[in-house]
N, C-alpha and C positions, 0 to 999 in steps of 0.2 A: 386419471391422473393428472396432477398439474403443475406447473412447472414453480419455482420458488420467487415466482412474482404473484401467486397468487392464484393466476387464468387457467382456465381447463385450456389444456394441448390443442381441441378440437375445435376450437374458436378461433387458434392463432394460424394467422396467412402467413406465409413464408415470402419472402423475395430473396431469390440468389444473383447474388453480384451477377456472375454468367450472363444471368437473365437478361442483361441491360449491357453488355454489350465487352466486360473483364474476360482476355481473355485467362490470364495466370501462367502466364509464359515470359514474365520478367518484363514484357511490355507495359506502357502507360496506363493504369486504373480509373485514376484518378477522377478523370471524370462519369466514368461507369459506375463509380461508388458513390458517389455525388447526386444524381441518379436514383441511386437505387436507394440511399440515403431516402429522398426527400419523396419515393412514392411509401415506403417501409412509417416516414412520421406518418405522412395524411391518411394511412391509412384507419377507418371507422374502427375494425378490432385492432385487439392485439395484436401483434406482427414480431417475425421471425428474420434479422437479416442474417445471412448464411454466404459466410466465404470458405468453400471446398478445403478440401482436406488434398494433400500432394499437389500444390498450387501456389503460384510467386508471385506475388502481384504488388509493382512498382506504383509507388502512390507518390506525389508532390503534398506540398502542405495543404490540407482538407480538416472543414470548422463541420463537425455534424448536428446540428443547431436545431435546437427546438424553442418552443413547447413544441410537441406530439402531439396527438387526438388524445391516441391509447397508450398502453404500457409496450414498451419496445427492449428486444433482446438482440445483443449483435451476436451472434455465432461465429466465433475465428476457428474455423480449425487448419486453414492454411497458413502461410505467411502474408506477412504484410511487411513490404521493406520500402524504406525512407529511398529517395531519389538520389544519388549523388553527386545532380545539379545544381551545383550549389547557388548559381542565378537564382532557382527558383522557390528560395528563402527570403529574395529580396523586400520581399511586403513587409516582411516580420520574420527577423528570424531566432527567435524564441518559441517559435511554435513549429511541431509537426503535425500532429492527429490530435484534435480537440473535441470533446464533447461537452457541448454549453446549454444551459438552458432549459437541459430533460427533465424531468420526472418519472421513475416507475420504468428506469436503465440497470437493464444489464448485460454485463461484457462478460463472456466465458467462450469458454471450446476447448482448449488446450493446446493452439495453435500455437506461432509464433511473432512477437511484434519486432523489428529488426530495424534497429536505427542508425546504423551505418556512421555510426558515430567515426569509425574510423577515418573519415576524409576528411571532419573533423578536427582532431587530434594533429593528422599528421600536417594539418593548417592552423596549428595554436602556437601560442608563443611560449606555451608551457614543452614545445620539444623543438622550438627555434624565436632563440633570444631574436632574433632581424624580423619577425613576423608582428602586426600588432595584435594587440589582443582585442578578441571581439568572443562574442555570446556563443553557444550553439542552440541547437535548435532543442525543445526539451520533447522526449522520443513521444511520453500521452500527458495529458492535460483535462482533466475533472473541474466545469466551471459551473456552479451554481445549479449542481445536477441533485433532485432529492431523489431519497427509495433508490438508490444507487446500489447495486453490488457488483464488485469487480472481482474476479476468481478465476485460478486457474489459466492463467496466461502465460507464456516466456518470455518475458523482454530482456532482450541480448544487444550490445552493441549499441547501447543507449546513452547519453552523456546524462539527461536529466531525468524524472516524471516528474509530474504534479498533480495534485489533489487538491482543491483550493474551491472554499464555499458552496459543501458540499451536504445534504441530509441523508444519512446510511439509516440505514432500519433492516436490518436482517439475524437471522438464527444462529449468525455464527460470527465467526472478528468481522466486526466494522472495516476492519486495516487489517490486513495479510501484508508482513514485507517480509519475504524468504530470500534462502541462499542465494546470492548472485547480485541481489540489489546494491546499489550504491546512485550515493545521487538522489533522495530521493526528497521529496518537498509535501507533508501535506497541511494545509492554512486551512483555518475556518472550517470545522469539520464538526458536524451535530452526530452523534452517536447514539445510538436507543433508540426499538430494544436491539440488545445483542450482543455479546463476550465482551466488546470491548478493540483497545487497537494496539496489535501486537505484534513484535518483531520474531521471527518463527512461526514456526517449531524449526527446529537447525539441529543438522547433530543425527539425523536418526537413523539408526540401521549402522552404524557406526559411519559417515559419512562426514564428508568435510565439506565446513558452511563459511560462507564471506557474506558480510552484509556491514557497507559500512556509509559514513556520511549522511544519516536519515537527520531530517527534520521535522519536526509535528511541534505546531505552532501555530495556538487558539484554537481551542478545539471544546466541547461541552457532553459531556457524558454523560447520559440517565438513567441508574434502573438499571446497567451493564455489570457483567460476571466481574467483570475488570475491567480496568482503568485502562493504563499503561502497563503495558508486559510486555519481557522479555525471557521466551523459553528455550528450552534448549536440553537435547538428550545426554543421558550417561553414556561416556565414548563414544562420542563424538571429536570433531579436532575442526580448525579456524578462529577465526575470530569473526565479534559483532564490536562495533568498534564508531568511536565519533558520531553519538545518537545524543541528538538532543530531543526532551518532554518540555514546553515551555508553552505557559497563560494558557494552563489550560481550569478548566471548570469538571467540578464533581459532586452531582446530585443522585444521594443515596445510589453511594460506586459497594459492591462486596468485597473489590482489592486492589482498591484506588492507584496504588504503587506498589510494581510486583516482576521481583527479577527471580525465575526458578532455573535453577541450574540442573535440577532432578525432574524436569519433566517429563512423565509418562502417563501417554495415552494409550492402552490399550486391558483387555481383560487381565491377564497375570500380570504377577507383581514384576517391574525392571529391578535386573538384577547391578548390584552395585558396581562400579568402575571409575576407575582413575581417573581417565583419558575424561577431558571435556571442550567444548567451544568455549575459547577464551570471550569474556566480557570485560570492557575496559573504553573507559571518557565517556561516561554517559552522567549527562546534564537533566538533571529537573528540578524546574523552576518556576516557580509562580505557579507550584499548583493547589487552589483550593477549595472547600467545599466540605462533602457530607461520607461519611463510608458511611454502609449497610451492616458493616463487622467492628470487630471491637480493637484488631489490626488492618490500620488502614496501609503501613507498608512494611509489605515482607521481602527481604532478601535474603535468598540463599542461596550460596556459591557454593563450586565444588573446592573440597579441600586441596586437590592437588593443583587445581589452577582457579585461584581465588579470585572475584571480582578487582580490578582494577581499577582508579580513577574514579570512581563515583560519587558527583556531586550535590547536594544536597540545597537548595536555595529559596527561602520563601515558599515557604510550602506552610500550609494549614489546613487541615484534614481533620472533622472531629468526626465523635457518634451519638449524636444525640446529643447536641449539646454542649457536650461534654468533648475533652481530651481524648482522643484515640490512642492505639497501642502502636510500637513497630519494633518488629522481628527482623535482626539483624547477621548473619553468619557468614564466615568465611571473608569479606569485602572491608578493600580500602576505603574508606568513606570520607569524605569533608563535607563539614554542614556551614551554611552562610549564613548569617544574619539570623534571622526568626525563624527556626525550622519545627514544628508541631504534627505530629509527635517525630522524639525522636530516637536513634537507632541504639538500642540498649547493647 
């Protein structure tokens, strides 16, 4: 058996934060996590940093810094909770959990990252005009990370999440932004191989889903199945809104721009349903490059819940040196400036 990072599990050394002094009872575990990371990062063989389940670890701002000697996986099974002591962020108000300059990194496990955003919201000018407007910590930042995999994490009560200057190669979505995500920023992303950058899937099993205020600014996708995609199941509800895809280069990408409100990832055919997750206020701006298929833009929205406020601006996508095609259904689309291909 091998892991996602392609190494034998038998060759992996495990580093448990509890063995370095973390208690998991809600007390400050910052020093223990820092020491665990240093040990795991300096291991000569592939390493796994384990955060045990059914435990709650309080953390002050911390940077997990590379480069590491070998590949490293962070398995978060329990809960990481941001310190409520606002003075702990005095050095840099914008950061809480940071992974920086790490290659061959996977962060996964199904645990929870609790940004404790309530304390910042309560002390914000957004709720009290008498208070000054200040930044709030970004819950999770990946900066200058190569061969990065982030999956199966629950991020809650967070003001923002940033992924920047990172190279992601995977057999799945390079970035998947799922229900409950808001104020997500991804900048300077290099994606491929992989499926692409996705919002969703949303609304699976007739569920309610919400994603808002997502910006992907500055990305290069090479040889991926999709480029920038929004995918929702029929029968779902909720909203995906205020999404921006900007300054993106596509190189031989099969489906560079795609909204699919009839997404179906199962063996049997999905039945037609009238309900759908509402997709609205989506900007595609300055997206250029090549498509490996004739249809570079596919926007297929629900008849009962058509896509609203879709803007295409400064689009130039070609296939084999020639103009590509676009197919757009059940969507209110505004085209600004030079747009090629245009929706038919």
